[in-house]
N, C-alpha and C positions, 0 to 999 in steps of 0.2 A: 390495596388499591389497584385498579385496572388502569392501563394506559389509555389515553384518549387521543390527543391531538398529535403527538409525536411517537415515533416508534423506529425501532431498527430491525434488521433482518432477523436477529436472534431475539427479539422482544416482541413477538406478535401478540394479538390479543388473547387473553385467557379464555379458552371456550367454556370454563365453568363460571365466568363472571356475568351476572345478570344485570348489575348496575355499574355504570362507568361515571366517576365523579367528573364534574367540570373543573377547569383550572382554578385554584384558589391561592391567592386573591386573583381577581380578573386581571388579565393582562391586555395592555392597550393594542397589541398585534393580533389578538385573537378575539373574534366576535362569536360567542358561543353561550347559549343557554341551556338547551336540552334537546335531545333527539331519541326517538324511540324506533328500534328496528327489531326485526324477527326473521327467522329462517323460514323459507318457503315450506309448506306442508309436504311431506313426502319427498323431500329432496334427496337426490342420489349423486349430485354433481358438486364437489368441493368448491369449484370456482364460480358457482352460480351466485349472482348478486343477492344481497339480503333484501328483504321487503322493507321499504321506508313507511312506517306506520304513522308517524307524527313528528312535530318539531322541525329543526333545522340543523343541517350539518355544521361543524365549525368553519368559520371564514377567516382565512388568513389575511391580515390587512397589510403585513410587512413582508418584503422580498426585496432582494438586490435588484436594481433596474435592469441589469442585463449582464451577460458575459461577452468578452471579445472573442475573435476568431481564434480558435486553437491552432498553435503553430505545428509543423511537422516534428516528429519524434527526433530529437538529437542524439539519443542513445541507440546505436545499432545493434546492441546486444538483445536477443530475443527475451521477452518477459519483463523489459525495462523501459521506462519513458522518462524523457527529459525535455524541459522546456519551461516557458513562462505561461502562467494561467492568470488572466487578468479579468476583473469585473468592476462594475460601478457600485455607487453607494446604495443605501437602503431607499426604497420607494415606499412611502406610507400612503396607501390608496393611490392617488394620481400625482402626489407631490414628492420631490427629492427631500427627504428629512431623516436625520439619524438620531433625532432626540430621544427615540424610544429604544435605541440599540447601543450595546456596549462593545460588541465585537462580531466577527465574521469567522465561520469555520469552512474549510474547503475539504470535501469528501470525494472518495471514489463512491459510484453508485452503479448498481446492475440496471438491466433492461427495464426492470420494473420500478426504478428510482428509489430503491431501498439502499440506505447507507451500508458500506462494507468497511468494516473495521474502525479505527480510530481516525479523527481528522488528520490529514497530511499537511495542513498548514492552518495558522490562526492569525487574524489581523485585527488590532484594535481599531475602533473608529477614529477618523480624522475630522471630528465634529465641526471644529472652527473652519477647517479648509472647505468642507462640503456646504456651508451655509451659503455660499456665493454661487452655487451651481444652479442653473435654471433647466438644464436638460441632463440626460444620462451620459456620463463619461465611463465608458466600459474599461478604460485603462486607469482609473482612479486607484485601484488596489491591485497588487499583483503578488505572485508567489513563484519563485524560481525552484523548480522541482527536478529531482534526479532520483527516481523511485522505482522499486520493483512493482509490477502490476499484480494486484491480487486476483485470484480466480473470480471470474464473471465481471471484471470491471469493464463498464461500457462508457460511461460518462464522468465528467467532473460536475459536482454540484456545490453551490455556495448557499449557506443558510445563515441567517443572523441569529444572534443570541440577544434577547432582549434585557433591558436594565434590570428587570425582575428575575433574570436567570433562566428564562424559558428558551430552550433551543428549538426552533422550528423544525418540523419533520421533513419539509420538502422546499425546494426553491428551484430556480432557473438552472438548467444544465447546459454544459458545453455541447460542441459538436462531438461526434462519435470519437473515441479514442482509437487512433490507428497505430499499432505497434510496428516500428521499423526493425525487423528481424533478420537483417543481412547476416549477423553473427549468431548462428543457432547454437550457442553454448550457454549453459546455465551459469549462474554466478558461482555456485559452489564448485563447478568444474574448473572454472578460470582460477579460482583461489587454490585448487589443489595443484594446478600446474605451476602457479607462481611460488607456492610455498616450499621451502627447501626441505629435502628429505632428512628425517633424523638419522639415516644411515650414511649421509654425505661424508662425515669425517672418516669413517671406517672404509668407505669406497675409495676415498683419496689415498689412503695407505695401501690399498690392494696391490697396485703395480709394484711397489717396494717389496711386498711379501712374495710376489711371483718372480722377483728378478732372478734369483738363483736358479729356478727352473729353467728360465728362458736362456741363462748364459752357460749353464753346464751342471754337472752334479752337485749335490749338497756337500758342504766341507767335510762332514763326517765320512760319507761315501768315497770321496776322493782320497781321503787319508787312507781308508782301509784298502783301496785299490792299489795305492802306492806301496803299502807295506807288503801286500801280496805279490807285487811285481818284484820287490827286492828280494823277498824270500825265495821266490822261484829261480832267481839268478843264482843265489848262493848254492841252491841245491844242484843246479846243472854243473856248477864248478866242481862240487864235491864228487858228483859222479864222474 
């Protein structure tokens, strides 16, 4: 079965697939019947849009109502980001409603809004709390993060997962992620500096092993020199 409404960076459409099935059973968050597309004749450009021959593209009817402003990065290490990401509840068409939703997932996405890796946070719906909302509260849900930035990470994106288990492919995104890289050191380098060396016990004994060299000749050599001195004295007396 070919993927339709949702995809990830490593799960792009199968070029050999001619028919793509609609979601079964139908999901209240997606309006979709059928669509027919084709590649332009003689196309030489991979990024050229397909030709829309008929039907209608899927329409997503669910999305979080918005994300709050993204705070400044609280982790000064290069390649890491720390802070709170906040977002509002689900918006079904034009109304705040979480009846169709079971949870939310927070992702890193690239500049093309494709998900990168696994979700960095998951939050279950607060259904009975959101029933009283009449407008979007972008601080209704939040996740405190201190994570490494994956390659090509550009924004945070929040997507709902419906009560039927469908994870939507796209949703509102945050402001652009800005990495505070005042400390230009990788985490692995920092760990190597902090980790004790396995040679530490041997190095601790090294000054004791060198102590005789610093204070004088080794005991065996000193004893031999003393004997030679005594023997030389007796020989002088005999002569």
